[in-house]
Structure formats: structure tokens, C-alpha cells
C-alpha positions in Angstrom: 0.0 0.0 0.0 1.2 3.5 -0.8 1.8 5.9 2.1 2.2 9.7 2.4 6.0 9.5 2.5 6.1 7.8 -0.9 3.7 10.5 -2.3 6.0 13.2 -0.8 9.0 11.5 -2.5 7.3 11.3 -5.9 6.1 14.9 -5.5 9.7 16.0 -4.7 11.1 14.2 -7.7 8.5 15.8 -9.9 9.2 19.1 -8.3 5.7 19.5 -7.0 4.7 21.3 -3.9 1.7 19.6 -2.3 -0.5 20.7 0.5 -1.3 18.2 3.3 -4.8 17.8 1.8 -3.3 17.1 -1.7 -0.9 14.6 -0.1 -3.9 12.7 1.4 -5.9 12.9 -1.8 -3.1 11.7 -4.0 -2.2 8.9 -1.5 -5.7 7.5 -1.9 -5.8 8.1 -5.7 -2.4 6.7 -6.5 -3.0 3.7 -4.2 -6.2 2.9 -6.1 -4.3 3.1 -9.4 -1.5 0.8 -8.2 -4.2 -1.6 -6.9 -5.8 -1.7 -10.3 -2.4 -2.3 -12.0 -2.0 -5.3 -9.7 -5.3 -6.6 -10.8 -4.3 -6.2 -14.5 -1.1 -8.2 -13.8 -3.3 -11.2 -13.0 -4.6 -11.4 -16.6 -3.1 -13.8 -19.1 -1.9 -11.7 -22.0 0.4 -14.2 -23.7 -1.9 -14.6 -26.7 -2.6 -10.8 -27.0 -0.6 -9.1 -29.8 1.1 -5.9 -28.6 -0.4 -2.7 -30.0 0.4 1.0 -29.9 -3.3 2.0 -29.9 -6.6 0.5 -28.8 -8.2 1.2 -32.2 -6.7 0.9 -35.7 -5.8 4.3 -37.0 -4.2 5.1 -40.4 -3.0 8.5 -41.6 -4.7 10.1 -44.6 -2.0 11.5 -46.8 -1.9 12.8 -50.3 0.5 11.6 -52.9 3.6 13.7 -53.3 3.7 14.8 -56.9 6.2 17.2 -58.5 4.6 20.3 -60.0 6.3 23.1 -61.9 5.5 26.7 -61.1 5.5 29.0 -64.0 5.9 32.3 -62.1 9.2 31.7 -60.2 9.4 35.4 -59.3 6.2 35.4 -57.2 7.5 32.6 -55.1 11.0 34.1 -54.6 9.4 37.5 -53.7 7.9 35.7 -50.6 11.3 34.6 -49.3 12.9 36.5 -46.4 16.2 36.4 -48.2 17.2 35.3 -51.7 20.3 34.9 -53.8 19.6 35.3 -57.5 17.1 32.6 -58.4 17.4 30.7 -55.1 16.2 30.9 -51.5 18.9 31.9 -49.1 18.8 29.9 -45.9 21.1 29.9 -42.8 24.0 27.5 -42.7 23.3 24.6 -40.4 26.4 22.5 -40.6 29.4 22.8 -38.4 32.8 23.5 -40.0 
């Protein structure tokens, strides 16, 4: 069973300042969570395939197609800096 000293220690590690009322409340709540986890440990999950989500989700993406832009000047005019016909960007590699 979880006690107040353990809650204080966890709060200290998380850099939380708890009032005595919060310590009491969290001792009860965290104790209930840990009891529930112990119940879950009793389940046989050997035949259950690990998943990242409870439901199947897939991303909806568009195909990436190359398109030419006829008015190159209009795009380059939006750039914060440019050098001739190119965008000028900050150097990011170390020397």
C-alpha cells in the first residue's frame, strides 16, 4: 500500500509542492491506481498481440507529386532572403 511518505518523495522528484490535503488525496488516488495495475497483472496476456493503440488508425495523406510553377518570381518574392534565383537559408552544418 502506498503511504504519504512515498507520495511526498514522488512529488519531490516531480518538483511539485503539495498541501497536506493534496498529499492525502493523492495517496488515496495513487493507491487505487496501483491496486488496479496489480489486478491487471493477473490477466493472461500471452496470446494478445502488442499494439500501440486500442483502435486501428491510419494516416490520410496525399500523394507527393512534383509540380512546376511558371511564375518563379512570385515565389521568390515571398522569401525573407534570396540569392539570385534561389532561396537563401542559414548555414546549419558545423565547420
